[in-house]
MARKOL-781268 format. One line per field, with one value per residue: residue number from 1; x, y, z of N, C-alpha, C in turn. Coordinates in steps of 0.001 Angstrom, whole numbers, always signed. Layout:
MARKOL-781268
k	[NUM,...]
n_east	[X,...]
n_north	[Y,...]
n_up	[Z,...]
ca_east	[X,...]
ca_north	[Y,...]
ca_up	[Z,...]
c_east	[X,...]
c_north	[Y,...]
c_up	[Z,...]
end
This chain:
MARKOL-781268
k	[1,2,3,4,5,6,7,8,9,10,11,12,13,14,15,16,17,18,19,20,21,22,23,24,25,26,27,28,29,30,31,32,33,34,35,36,37,38,39,40,41,42,43,44,45,46,47,48,49,50,51,52,53,54,55,56,57,58,59,60,61,62,63,64,65,66,67,68,69,70,71,72,73,74,75,76,77,78,79,80,81,82,83,84,85,86,87,88,89,90,91,92,93,94,95,96,97,98,99,100,101,102,103,104,105,106,107,108,109,110,111,112,113,114,115,116,117,118,119,120,121,122,123,124,125,126,127,128,129,130,131,132,133,134,135,136,137,138,139,140,141,142,143,144,145,146,147,148,149,150,151,152,153,154,155,156,157,158,159,160,161,162,163,164,165,166,167,168,169,170,171,172,173,174,175,176,177,178,179,180,181,182,183,184,185,186,187,188,189,190,191,192,193,194,195,196,197,198,199,200,201,202,203,204,205,206,207,208,209,210,211,212,213,214,215,216,217,218,219,220,221,222,223,224,225,226,227,228,229,230,231,232,233,234,235,236,237,238,239,240,241,242,243,244,245,246,247,248,249,250,251,252,253,254,255,256,257,258,259,260,261,262,263,264,265,266,267,268,269,270,271,272,273,274,275,276,277,278,279,280,281,282,283,284,285,286,287,288,289,290,291,292,293,294,295,296,297,298,299,300,301,302,303,304,305,306,307,308,309,310,311,312,313,314,315,316,317,318,319,320,321,322,323,324,325,326,327,328,329,330,331,332,333,334,335,336,337,338,339,340,341,342]
n_east	[+144793,+142607,+141860,+140767,+138177,+136575,+136579,+135936,+133226,+132246,+132564,+130621,+128291,+128444,+128236,+125743,+124267,+124651,+123526,+120799,+120268,+120318,+118018,+116208,+115932,+115321,+112176,+109889,+108578,+105932,+105740,+104588,+103770,+103317,+100664,+99326,+95869,+92715,+90257,+87349,+84279,+81508,+78840,+76715,+73142,+70353,+66609,+63413,+60545,+59009,+56146,+56646,+57239,+56525,+54395,+51993,+48874,+46855,+43523,+41078,+38025,+35396,+33525,+31858,+30401,+28995,+30392,+29054,+29276,+32055,+33943,+36608,+39942,+42600,+45741,+44552,+44158,+42973,+41128,+41101,+38255,+36834,+34632,+35186,+34460,+31481,+29559,+27459,+26114,+26643,+23803,+24268,+25856,+24554,+22355,+23700,+24042,+21553,+20802,+22384,+21444,+18870,+19526,+20724,+18259,+16838,+18292,+18161,+15382,+15307,+17149,+15619,+13529,+14747,+15415,+13066,+12192,+14134,+13403,+10956,+12185,+12510,+14299,+18181,+20826,+23149,+22177,+20899,+23386,+24690,+22779,+22967,+25604,+25468,+23727,+25649,+27925,+26362,+25873,+28332,+29062,+27188,+27973,+30494,+29754,+28330,+30248,+31658,+30081,+27758,+25253,+24030,+22530,+23968,+27064,+29574,+32951,+35431,+38046,+40850,+42854,+44659,+46035,+47363,+45948,+47497,+47143,+44514,+42150,+39579,+36684,+33577,+30509,+32056,+31940,+33027,+35158,+35044,+37323,+39086,+41579,+41217,+42390,+45442,+46626,+48719,+50636,+50828,+52958,+54887,+57341,+59650,+63022,+63847,+66610,+68965,+71794,+74857,+76293,+79077,+79622,+78734,+80332,+81175,+78990,+76869,+74226,+73111,+74834,+75034,+72817,+72005,+69074,+67478,+65086,+64755,+63681,+63271,+65735,+66253,+64987,+65873,+66592,+67730,+68940,+69624,+71001,+68752,+68244,+69831,+69484,+69792,+69864,+69901,+67813,+65658,+64563,+65870,+68407,+69976,+71045,+68792,+68533,+67346,+66062,+64757,+62427,+62518,+59704,+59264,+60363,+59041,+56956,+57455,+57754,+56499,+54599,+55929,+57836,+60765,+64021,+67008,+70167,+72770,+75179,+77287,+80279,+82063,+84943,+88590,+91917,+94286,+96462,+97113,+96880,+97371,+94602,+95465,+98042,+97517,+97805,+96740,+95296,+93177,+94014,+95758,+96606,+98888,+101740,+104224,+107228,+110094,+113690,+116795,+116920,+115530,+112425,+110521,+108388,+105526,+103175,+100177,+97491,+94267,+91953,+89267,+87716,+87934,+87117,+89565,+91349,+92759,+92608,+95496,+96176,+98459,+101924,+103144,+104517,+103954,+105164,+106798,+107925,+105847,+104865,+102945,+102336,+102951,+103473,+102092,+103735,+105799,+108012,+109175,+112048,+112822,+114548,+114131,+113003,+112344,+109963,+109167]
n_north	[-24747,-22482,-22941,-21616,-20023,-22341,-23388,-21419,-21252,-23705,-23507,-21265,-23026,-24884,-23083,-22204,-24735,-25275,-23302,-23556,-25938,-25411,-23733,-25548,-27094,-25698,-23659,-21167,-18640,-16529,-14505,-13443,-11605,-12409,-10972,-9028,-8235,-6953,-9214,-10663,-12506,-13022,-15119,-17121,-17927,-19875,-19714,-19272,-17057,-16483,-16519,-14402,-16758,-15851,-14356,-15563,-16476,-19181,-20334,-21650,-23861,-23249,-25017,-28147,-28662,-27910,-26699,-24271,-21953,-20448,-17844,-17159,-17856,-19784,-18033,-15449,-12157,-10649,-8505,-6933,-8049,-9099,-11524,-14865,-17756,-19513,-21384,-23848,-24898,-28138,-30593,-32053,-30681,-28304,-29335,-29945,-27206,-26362,-28240,-27236,-24833,-25548,-26884,-24658,-23299,-25090,-25260,-22982,-22500,-24584,-23312,-21416,-22619,-24295,-22090,-21139,-23247,-23140,-20814,-21642,-23501,-25946,-26984,-27126,-24618,-25615,-27304,-25262,-23753,-25882,-26080,-23569,-23656,-25512,-24219,-22084,-23565,-24654,-22370,-21404,-23378,-23079,-20572,-20987,-22477,-20874,-18814,-20525,-20326,-22170,-20959,-19892,-21033,-20539,-19558,-17079,-16875,-14626,-12555,-11838,-10225,-7980,-9777,-12520,-15428,-18503,-20981,-23522,-25467,-26534,-27115,-26032,-27545,-29279,-31518,-30682,-31172,-29916,-27640,-27922,-27109,-24483,-22532,-20788,-17515,-15153,-12251,-9673,-7660,-8599,-10503,-13280,-14032,-17337,-18996,-21557,-22976,-24321,-26926,-26698,-23954,-22627,-21761,-19179,-17425,-15377,-13979,-10932,-10542,-8879,-9138,-9310,-9471,-10716,-11390,-14389,-14275,-11751,-9870,-7192,-6320,-5649,-6057,-5049,-6603,-8552,-11518,-13140,-15354,-18415,-21898,-24746,-27301,-29804,-29460,-32042,-32177,-30432,-30889,-28718,-26205,-23998,-20417,-17382,-14423,-11168,-9364,-5964,-3805,-1591,-2419,-4276,-4303,-4943,-7613,-11024,-13365,-16659,-16632,-17394,-16828,-15255,-14877,-12796,-12891,-11163,-11989,-11175,-9226,-9834,-9752,-10980,-13208,-13267,-14607,-14654,-16725,-18379,-19196,-21334,-24652,-28184,-31417,-34003,-34398,-32652,-28915,-26566,-24500,-23040,-21713,-19501,-20525,-19912,-19956,-22101,-24132,-24430,-26620,-26083,-27115,-25728,-24429,-23246,-20806,-18686,-17360,-14879,-13161,-13036,-13635,-15743,-16987,-17608,-19840,-20997,-21700,-19532,-16115,-12540,-10984,-13145,-14634,-16013,-18373,-17825,-18312,-20829,-22609,-25146,-26805,-27500,-29244,-30302,-28628,-27841,-26154,-22709,-19779,-16599,-14581,-11339]
n_up	[-50187,-48547,-45393,-43127,-43416,-43536,-41155,-39477,-40301,-39615,-36569,-36081,-36759,-34723,-32202,-32646,-32594,-29942,-28626,-29508,-28502,-25575,-25546,-26151,-23778,-21712,-20745,-22122,-20059,-18223,-15461,-12271,-9312,-6095,-4337,-1654,-546,+95,+232,-1105,-1705,-3916,-3281,-5004,-4927,-5272,-5269,-3614,-3500,-532,+1804,+4842,+7557,+10058,+9670,+8998,+8961,+10371,+9638,+11171,+11475,+13615,+14447,+13521,+10364,+6998,+4186,+2710,+868,-881,-1215,-2025,-3715,-4250,-3919,-4000,-3365,-44,+1827,+5234,+6914,+4783,+3297,+3548,+3788,+4056,+6644,+7326,+10021,+11693,+12182,+14508,+16065,+16463,+17831,+20407,+21369,+21565,+23624,+25814,+26189,+27136,+29214,+31036,+31409,+32897,+35171,+35951,+36814,+38430,+40875,+41575,+42655,+44657,+46265,+47260,+48697,+50644,+52046,+52991,+54844,+53897,+52516,+52436,+53033,+51954,+49758,+48103,+47414,+45735,+43666,+42555,+41616,+39935,+37943,+37033,+35875,+33782,+32208,+31598,+29897,+27839,+27194,+26152,+23829,+22354,+21705,+19865,+17639,+17734,+17863,+15797,+12705,+10593,+9618,+9130,+7924,+8072,+6769,+8718,+8457,+5952,+3378,+1535,+157,+785,+1043,+587,+1921,+1787,+94,-1639,-570,+869,+3928,+7017,+9994,+13412,+14324,+12101,+9763,+7609,+5884,+4973,+5483,+4442,+5282,+3080,+2475,+3668,+2995,+2397,+875,+309,+263,-1150,+297,-146,+2127,+2683,+2413,+4467,+6763,+5791,+6100,+7901,+10272,+9022,+6905,+3747,+1184,-2259,-3939,-6971,-9420,-11177,-13976,-14200,-14333,-13989,-11690,-8647,-5269,-2161,+568,+3636,+5325,+7573,+9111,+9401,+8614,+10179,+9220,+6326,+3823,+2709,+396,-1455,-854,+133,+2386,+3882,+3802,+4956,+3975,+4484,+2665,+2253,+2869,+1057,-1195,-2416,-4272,-7163,-6859,-7091,-5010,-4544,-6685,-8527,-7467,-7255,-5267,-4568,-2635,-616,+660,+3609,+3310,+3449,+4626,+2427,+592,-2782,-6124,-9577,-11150,-13123,-12206,-10491,-10401,-10534,-9309,-8579,-5808,-4964,-4963,-6705,-7272,-9383,-8468,-8927,-8837,-8981,-11889,-12373,-12221,-9470,-7706,-5575,-3164,-2313,-597,-1566,-1449,-1350,-4439,-6968,-9537,-11978,-9990,-7122,-3995,-1706,+711,+2239,+2311,+650,+319,+581,-2100,-3634,-6563,-8997,-11349,-14158,-16845,-19225,-17306,-17569,-18796,-17324,-14969,-11875,-10905,-13789,-16197,-17015,-18986,-18570,-20188,-21916]
ca_east	[+143337,+142758,+140643,+140210,+136743,+135743,+136590,+134890,+131617,+131928,+132628,+129351,+127227,+128632,+127685,+124201,+123654,+124620,+122295,+119523,+120085,+120006,+116639,+115187,+116026,+114346,+110815,+109601,+107306,+105762,+105648,+103653,+104217,+102136,+100172,+98191,+95104,+91561,+89842,+86211,+83560,+80281,+78249,+75392,+72400,+68880,+65535,+61834,+60004,+57855,+55613,+57484,+56661,+56189,+53199,+51051,+47747,+45846,+42171,+40376,+36737,+35099,+32561,+31585,+29347,+28730,+30943,+28071,+29897,+33393,+34174,+37936,+40634,+44293,+46492,+43777,+44294,+41932,+41311,+40595,+36702,+36287,+33977,+35779,+33563,+29858,+29539,+26111,+26318,+26265,+22721,+24483,+26726,+23438,+21780,+24486,+23864,+20085,+20619,+22956,+20398,+17872,+20216,+20648,+16733,+16111,+19318,+17685,+14075,+15622,+17747,+14460,+12537,+15487,+15580,+11779,+11989,+14984,+12415,+10049,+12925,+12295,+15954,+19288,+21580,+24025,+21432,+20951,+24745,+24904,+22004,+23539,+26952,+25168,+23362,+26827,+28512,+25322,+25870,+29661,+29047,+26450,+28625,+31464,+29320,+27986,+31425,+32022,+29109,+26513,+23937,+23725,+22556,+25062,+28363,+30578,+34367,+35923,+39642,+41246,+43813,+45064,+47037,+47226,+45467,+48521,+46690,+42927,+41955,+38236,+35812,+32191,+30090,+32479,+31649,+34201,+34975,+35414,+38904,+39733,+42181,+40510,+43214,+46505,+46796,+50193,+50703,+51074,+53779,+55880,+57894,+61235,+63863,+64245,+67785,+69597,+73215,+75887,+76777,+80345,+79884,+78128,+81337,+81341,+78023,+76268,+73077,+73464,+75539,+74405,+72384,+71237,+68067,+66964,+64070,+65470,+63139,+63354,+66830,+66480,+64132,+66930,+66390,+68790,+68597,+70724,+70505,+68008,+68545,+70477,+68931,+70825,+69946,+69854,+66273,+65684,+64010,+66732,+69869,+70852,+70716,+68232,+68983,+66376,+66354,+63392,+62277,+61825,+58233,+59272,+60814,+58217,+55818,+57696,+57901,+55386,+54793,+56264,+58877,+62459,+64950,+68541,+70783,+74159,+75614,+78463,+81062,+83006,+86387,+89475,+93221,+94667,+97544,+96238,+97566,+96276,+94074,+96255,+99200,+97350,+97482,+96284,+94798,+91938,+94592,+96577,+97027,+100366,+102100,+105722,+108140,+111509,+114835,+118095,+116750,+114673,+111019,+110177,+107082,+105052,+102003,+99541,+96000,+93529,+90615,+88104,+88110,+87113,+87337,+90808,+92227,+92428,+93330,+96463,+96214,+99679,+103166,+103710,+104443,+103890,+106579,+107127,+107525,+105295,+104754,+101541,+102045,+104128,+103613,+101706,+104898,+107035,+108263,+109937,+113429,+113163,+115248,+113177,+113664,+111358,+109938,+108415]
ca_north	[-24336,-21797,-23761,-20774,-19878,-23352,-23411,-20423,-21654,-24871,-22973,-20799,-24127,-25453,-22341,-22120,-25831,-25066,-22224,-24211,-27169,-24762,-23269,-26733,-27689,-24521,-23340,-19850,-18670,-15220,-14474,-12486,-11546,-12592,-9673,-9007,-7054,-7086,-10291,-11219,-13293,-13158,-16330,-16939,-18901,-19538,-19944,-18844,-16040,-17217,-15604,-14671,-17640,-15105,-13480,-16361,-17152,-20414,-20172,-22960,-23665,-23352,-26106,-29076,-28334,-28004,-25528,-23746,-21119,-20360,-16689,-16799,-18734,-19721,-16956,-14150,-11018,-10371,-7166,-7381,-8202,-9685,-12651,-16268,-18942,-19711,-22700,-24296,-25550,-29314,-30652,-32475,-29437,-27346,-29935,-29619,-25855,-26192,-29145,-26563,-23850,-26228,-26879,-23373,-22885,-25866,-25153,-21616,-22871,-25371,-22654,-20601,-23583,-24413,-20865,-20980,-24260,-22699,-20032,-22645,-24292,-27560,-27301,-26502,-23584,-26410,-27630,-24215,-23601,-26881,-25760,-22331,-23897,-26169,-23099,-21443,-24484,-24706,-21131,-21409,-24279,-22420,-19593,-21487,-23197,-19512,-18353,-21111,-20013,-23015,-20534,-19784,-22176,-20394,-18805,-16658,-16728,-13374,-12286,-11264,-8954,-7870,-10676,-13411,-16729,-19197,-22609,-23405,-26641,-26821,-26761,-25890,-28670,-30378,-31595,-30538,-31313,-28862,-27193,-28167,-25913,-24022,-22092,-19821,-16338,-14423,-10814,-9445,-6958,-9434,-11700,-13422,-14819,-18548,-19457,-22536,-22799,-25569,-26801,-26215,-22458,-21826,-21134,-17697,-16716,-15197,-13173,-9722,-10709,-8464,-10053,-8680,-10454,-10566,-12298,-15120,-14130,-10231,-9659,-5936,-6239,-5666,-5803,-5020,-7127,-9354,-12702,-12937,-16363,-19740,-22977,-25968,-28811,-29727,-29688,-33287,-32075,-29655,-30992,-27608,-25440,-22807,-19212,-16448,-12862,-10605,-8430,-4531,-3544,-326,-2876,-5413,-3926,-5634,-9134,-11904,-14477,-17888,-16469,-18079,-15598,-15511,-14033,-12719,-12901,-10439,-12356,-9946,-9143,-10109,-9566,-12412,-13340,-13302,-14872,-15040,-17913,-19144,-19735,-22542,-25881,-29192,-32602,-34616,-34578,-31095,-27696,-26327,-23485,-22932,-20391,-19650,-20602,-20012,-20234,-23410,-24082,-25094,-26856,-25777,-27243,-24545,-24401,-22227,-20213,-17861,-17024,-13673,-12898,-13850,-14033,-16801,-16729,-18653,-19757,-21471,-21889,-18552,-14884,-11470,-10564,-14262,-14640,-17197,-18621,-17981,-18860,-21822,-23771,-26692,-27649,-27584,-30337,-29737,-28564,-27837,-24942,-21852,-18642,-15501,-13625,-10122]
ca_up	[-49844,-47102,-44340,-42206,-43672,-43158,-39578,-39047,-40594,-38554,-35462,-36158,-36592,-33536,-31328,-33060,-32061,-28509,-28290,-29822,-27533,-24383,-25720,-26006,-22491,-20940,-21069,-21839,-19033,-17754,-14108,-11547,-7777,-4955,-3612,-309,-794,+721,-702,-709,-2890,-4242,-3394,-5904,-4430,-5882,-4241,-4158,-2795,+215,+2823,+5995,+8449,+11119,+9441,+8407,+10075,+10149,+9989,+11534,+11463,+15063,+14783,+12311,+9302,+5759,+3453,+1913,-123,-950,-1865,-2145,-4426,-3869,-4392,-3973,-2364,+590,+2687,+6553,+6966,+3526,+3412,+2949,+3734,+4638,+6922,+7803,+11307,+11585,+13030,+15954,+16698,+16853,+19122,+21591,+21830,+22256,+24924,+26660,+26474,+27861,+30684,+31650,+31672,+33911,+36429,+36594,+37481,+39811,+41693,+42241,+43545,+45981,+47057,+47744,+49769,+51678,+52674,+53912,+55754,+53378,+51782,+53225,+52144,+50817,+48370,+47087,+46852,+44786,+42538,+42045,+40969,+38498,+37001,+36750,+34981,+32516,+31800,+31229,+28863,+26831,+26453,+25065,+22452,+21498,+21030,+18498,+16609,+17528,+18315,+14433,+11903,+9527,+10227,+7763,+8305,+7541,+6767,+10029,+8108,+4778,+2694,+305,+572,+135,+1010,+621,+2243,+1756,-1086,-1428,-634,+1606,+5274,+7705,+11560,+14188,+14341,+10777,+9183,+6247,+4908,+5402,+4872,+4651,+5103,+1631,+2631,+4511,+2271,+2438,+314,+852,-791,-769,+237,+73,+3528,+2963,+2306,+5530,+7173,+5403,+6335,+9423,+10126,+8755,+5778,+2618,+22,-3451,-4579,-8148,-10036,-12249,-15188,-14640,-13860,-13436,-10451,-7583,-3881,-1266,+1876,+4445,+5960,+8833,+9779,+8820,+9050,+10831,+8709,+4906,+3168,+2309,-1014,-2382,-588,+363,+3593,+3591,+4247,+4832,+3936,+4427,+1845,+2403,+2204,+109,-2484,-2699,-5293,-8387,-6703,-6928,-4218,-5401,-7786,-8473,-7347,-7314,-4472,-4469,-976,-448,+1880,+4266,+2803,+4415,+3987,+1720,-699,-3818,-7196,-10722,-11319,-14043,-11555,-9761,-11264,-9460,-9632,-7558,-4434,-4407,-5650,-6662,-8177,-9425,-8294,-9561,-7787,-9708,-13154,-12585,-11598,-8080,-7441,-4255,-2848,-1828,-60,-1912,-697,-2039,-5898,-7281,-11072,-12303,-8822,-6322,-2601,-1530,+2126,+2649,+1603,-80,+992,-318,-3079,-4221,-7833,-9421,-12928,-14635,-18059,-19615,-16219,-17934,-19465,-16325,-14031,-10583,-11295,-14986,-16291,-17351,-19212,-18405,-21537,-21314]
c_east	[+143492,+141570,+140379,+138752,+135899,+135578,+135853,+133547,+131431,+131946,+131032,+128242,+127364,+127802,+126114,+123724,+123592,+123600,+121190,+119178,+119762,+118491,+115599,+114941,+115348,+113098,+110515,+108309,+107249,+105413,+104970,+104188,+103063,+101928,+99394,+97319,+93605,+90736,+88498,+85486,+82199,+79605,+76957,+74499,+71013,+67862,+64312,+61358,+58718,+57451,+56437,+56573,+55932,+55050,+52255,+50112,+47128,+44555,+41327,+38800,+36117,+34265,+32531,+30441,+29606,+29352,+29828,+28254,+31434,+33690,+35602,+38712,+41963,+44862,+45844,+44102,+43129,+42335,+40771,+38998,+36096,+35678,+34887,+35078,+32044,+29862,+27973,+26375,+25841,+25049,+23345,+25270,+25531,+22589,+22451,+24238,+22449,+19904,+21382,+22222,+19298,+18223,+20266,+19163,+16427,+17114,+18682,+16222,+14281,+16292,+16467,+13667,+13205,+15498,+13936,+11530,+12901,+14089,+11323,+10717,+12519,+13667,+16980,+20193,+22762,+23415,+21297,+22100,+24975,+24132,+22565,+24843,+26549,+24642,+24598,+27607,+27594,+25817,+27399,+29589,+28207,+27158,+29756,+31101,+28785,+29065,+31879,+31150,+27815,+25394,+23357,+23529,+23477,+26188,+29327,+31990,+34902,+37373,+40055,+42294,+44042,+46082,+46722,+46715,+46598,+48115,+45238,+42690,+40506,+37640,+34286,+31514,+30523,+32026,+32821,+34022,+35354,+36951,+39800,+40523,+41551,+41238,+44322,+46370,+48075,+49932,+51313,+52294,+54994,+56363,+59274,+61786,+64313,+65419,+68417,+71088,+73954,+76276,+78140,+80600,+79252,+78914,+81548,+80286,+77474,+75088,+73579,+74381,+74703,+74097,+71476,+70360,+67506,+65971,+64938,+64959,+63269,+64335,+67065,+65806,+65404,+66505,+67520,+68365,+69830,+70017,+69926,+68241,+69194,+70050,+69989,+70733,+69577,+68460,+66598,+65500,+65249,+68292,+70710,+70350,+70150,+68422,+67977,+66644,+65193,+63589,+61884,+60600,+58236,+59684,+59980,+57237,+56283,+57912,+56648,+55578,+54983,+57312,+60045,+63096,+66342,+69268,+72110,+74683,+76948,+79091,+81970,+84456,+87358,+90769,+93678,+95868,+96719,+97431,+96647,+95590,+94974,+97481,+98962,+96962,+97089,+95854,+93766,+92644,+94917,+96368,+98164,+100637,+103657,+106050,+109439,+112747,+116191,+117864,+115968,+113375,+111061,+108767,+106612,+103690,+101273,+98030,+95231,+92426,+89530,+88566,+87153,+87632,+88420,+91474,+91756,+93310,+94359,+96539,+97473,+100496,+103919,+103754,+104316,+105288,+107108,+106755,+106947,+105129,+103458,+101210,+103153,+104136,+102978,+102587,+105662,+106790,+108932,+111326,+113884,+113674,+114068,+114016,+112353,+111194,+108902,+106998]
c_north	[-23771,-22528,-23051,-20472,-20979,-23675,-22484,-20893,-22770,-24597,-22152,-21804,-24836,-24345,-22336,-23420,-25902,-24316,-22797,-25413,-26520,-24143,-24348,-27241,-26782,-24183,-21916,-19554,-16875,-15541,-13369,-12694,-11647,-11396,-9913,-7954,-7807,-7896,-10588,-12107,-13023,-14572,-16225,-18153,-18801,-20109,-19522,-17906,-16493,-16177,-15825,-15457,-16873,-14366,-14313,-16668,-18243,-19961,-21525,-22774,-24080,-24442,-27137,-28370,-28383,-26613,-25089,-22737,-20852,-18928,-16442,-18075,-18819,-18712,-15469,-13269,-10771,-9110,-7810,-7257,-8825,-10923,-13993,-17328,-18499,-21138,-23024,-25200,-27053,-29563,-31101,-31491,-28472,-27877,-29898,-28185,-25857,-26930,-28178,-25334,-24411,-26338,-25809,-23262,-23786,-25647,-23772,-21684,-23688,-24626,-21736,-21567,-23803,-23093,-20644,-22038,-23867,-21766,-20585,-23611,-25799,-27962,-26656,-25510,-24415,-26956,-26467,-23800,-24489,-26533,-24501,-22691,-24770,-25225,-22299,-22331,-24514,-23190,-20739,-22456,-23796,-21188,-19881,-22130,-21759,-18777,-18959,-21018,-21071,-22081,-19952,-20934,-22019,-19369,-18411,-16378,-15564,-13106,-11537,-10115,-9058,-9007,-11582,-14847,-17986,-20755,-22467,-24965,-27299,-26436,-26701,-27405,-29877,-30216,-31564,-30787,-30162,-28568,-27642,-26961,-25729,-23496,-21153,-18691,-15526,-13081,-10532,-8769,-7521,-10564,-11964,-14115,-16156,-19240,-20573,-22397,-24147,-25568,-26382,-24789,-21934,-21193,-19556,-17137,-16310,-14125,-11568,-9498,-10064,-9365,-9305,-9701,-9743,-11743,-13001,-14756,-12511,-9714,-8102,-5418,-6455,-5274,-6015,-5496,-7948,-10609,-12455,-14186,-17654,-20977,-24108,-27330,-28668,-30172,-30982,-33292,-31384,-30091,-29889,-26998,-24219,-21699,-18344,-15139,-12086,-9672,-7117,-4291,-2522,-1094,-4095,-5328,-4839,-7090,-10059,-13169,-15973,-17740,-17009,-16812,-16174,-14465,-14020,-12019,-12283,-10900,-11243,-10163,-9230,-9990,-11050,-12164,-13977,-13564,-15023,-16537,-19169,-20033,-21106,-23792,-27062,-30415,-32834,-34399,-33169,-30082,-27453,-25147,-23751,-21722,-20676,-19518,-20900,-20482,-21581,-23375,-24985,-25239,-26932,-26152,-26140,-24959,-23345,-21915,-19839,-17503,-15871,-13178,-13714,-14095,-15226,-16743,-18035,-18651,-20322,-21600,-20679,-17107,-13825,-11155,-11908,-14068,-16071,-17189,-18656,-18262,-19743,-22853,-25044,-27522,-27993,-28802,-29725,-29618,-28280,-26347,-24002,-20671,-17656,-14637,-12467,-10361]
c_up	[-48575,-46386,-43277,-42293,-43317,-41859,-38921,-39048,-39536,-37197,-35123,-35804,-35216,-32267,-31473,-32410,-30591,-28011,-28390,-28683,-25963,-24345,-25565,-24650,-21409,-21524,-21014,-21083,-18888,-16282,-13460,-10114,-6994,-4371,-2357,-472,+68,-342,-315,-1905,-2954,-4342,-4076,-5280,-5120,-4913,-4644,-3164,-1974,+1235,+4088,+7036,+9606,+10945,+8753,+9450,+9369,+10662,+10091,+11683,+12858,+15466,+13308,+11713,+7915,+5144,+2515,+854,+269,-1859,-2264,-3181,-3801,-4661,-4588,-3052,-1440,+1458,+4105,+6391,+5671,+3906,+2652,+2538,+4488,+5048,+7681,+8947,+11222,+12703,+14558,+16852,+17249,+17889,+20533,+22270,+22356,+23645,+26094,+27069,+27534,+29390,+31589,+32196,+32855,+35154,+36904,+37178,+38760,+40956,+42447,+42958,+44771,+47039,+47946,+48821,+50975,+52650,+53779,+54835,+55222,+52586,+52602,+52305,+51378,+49601,+47624,+46663,+45628,+43492,+41745,+41180,+39667,+37263,+36349,+35661,+33567,+31683,+31171,+30037,+27617,+26252,+25619,+23718,+21710,+20961,+19879,+17504,+16630,+17825,+16924,+13699,+10692,+9850,+8780,+8374,+7429,+7824,+7999,+9704,+6429,+4319,+1491,+782,-148,+348,+1534,+859,+2356,+479,-894,-1569,+225,+3284,+5921,+9213,+12088,+14395,+13197,+10312,+7849,+5403,+5500,+4865,+5320,+4322,+3836,+1582,+3328,+3866,+2582,+1399,+772,-63,-54,-984,+434,+1464,+3564,+2948,+3557,+6657,+7044,+5712,+7815,+9251,+10088,+7414,+4444,+1577,-1084,-3955,-5791,-8644,-11175,-13600,-15365,-13752,-13274,-12327,-9427,-6052,-2954,+77,+2552,+5212,+7421,+9660,+8969,+9439,+9374,+10351,+7232,+4737,+2591,+602,-1923,-2041,-4,+1762,+3396,+4435,+3995,+5004,+3620,+3268,+2327,+2075,+1103,-1098,-2822,-3753,-6486,-8144,-6545,-5976,-5139,-6417,-7794,-8512,-7220,-6216,-4416,-3403,-942,+840,+2335,+3750,+3923,+3860,+3535,+841,-1720,-5150,-8219,-10784,-12244,-13518,-10883,-10572,-10070,-10152,-8658,-6108,-4040,-5338,-5595,-7557,-8249,-9291,-9073,-8529,-8694,-10953,-13458,-11769,-10458,-7798,-6049,-4129,-2067,-1459,-570,-1258,-1485,-3499,-6272,-8885,-11456,-11109,-7823,-5077,-2360,+219,+2905,+1655,+638,+951,+21,-1030,-3882,-5719,-8245,-10734,-13334,-16007,-18421,-18324,-16379,-18456,-18491,-15543,-13012,-11173,-12587,-15167,-17071,-17812,-19239,-19653,-20994,-21716]
end
């Protein structure tokens, strides 16, 4: 019996088994190179369109009275000079004016009497001066009451500028006290985007950072702006830090006060080491990548930064040109044999 063919068959089986065993103990992977490039991020924030706080006027009632008529409603546009409210002067306030007027009349008559007595040498110059001062004080008091509208039984409050009624605190038939706030009027063409930002993202922001603002429900409406100010505390209602961006007047026509908006904040680009997002693995404690060393996988802890598309920034432990494993890395452990596939 010729045993040579049998030996050759046995040898092929042995070689095949060894080759298969080598394949089993290694993992097929794909790799990429760590690159250096300009890297930035777009931060998305949500918020609301509000009147610019620098352009909101508070209108107060100059004296106590009764709201007889209300010509406006909340959210209504008004023009400068439009009628807003009619206030009937309260009887006691009107009485103070009449008393002040009477005091002026009395002081005027008293001054004339003192001057006549001075001519007859029956009064002193000091008495005349005292009476003249009393007349001056009475006139000042009367003038102050007149400026508050107490010389009229009815007073009409008018709009001091073009704007929108953003708050209305009175109603027809309501009795009000002096200096009560009646309403707030916001300049119609001066609006801001009030956006909410997570506190940990503030380090990437500064005044002047570009922002693209869109309406949540009408995404085709886009406004180009920039950050004007960054607040220094967390809003207790939203648990976010507020960032304000003004709306340019020429782009305001398609936006409505109170609209829900979304802001895309363009963070400043910087030179960074970048790897594909698939290369970075991690748990709750650490992030890590696998590099190649003499045909084996080497696990390296890294610190990650910004993300953009399919790329992620690596802040530590790697350098430009390093080979990292991007596919097959989920199967790896430190020191495991690998083989690269095209």
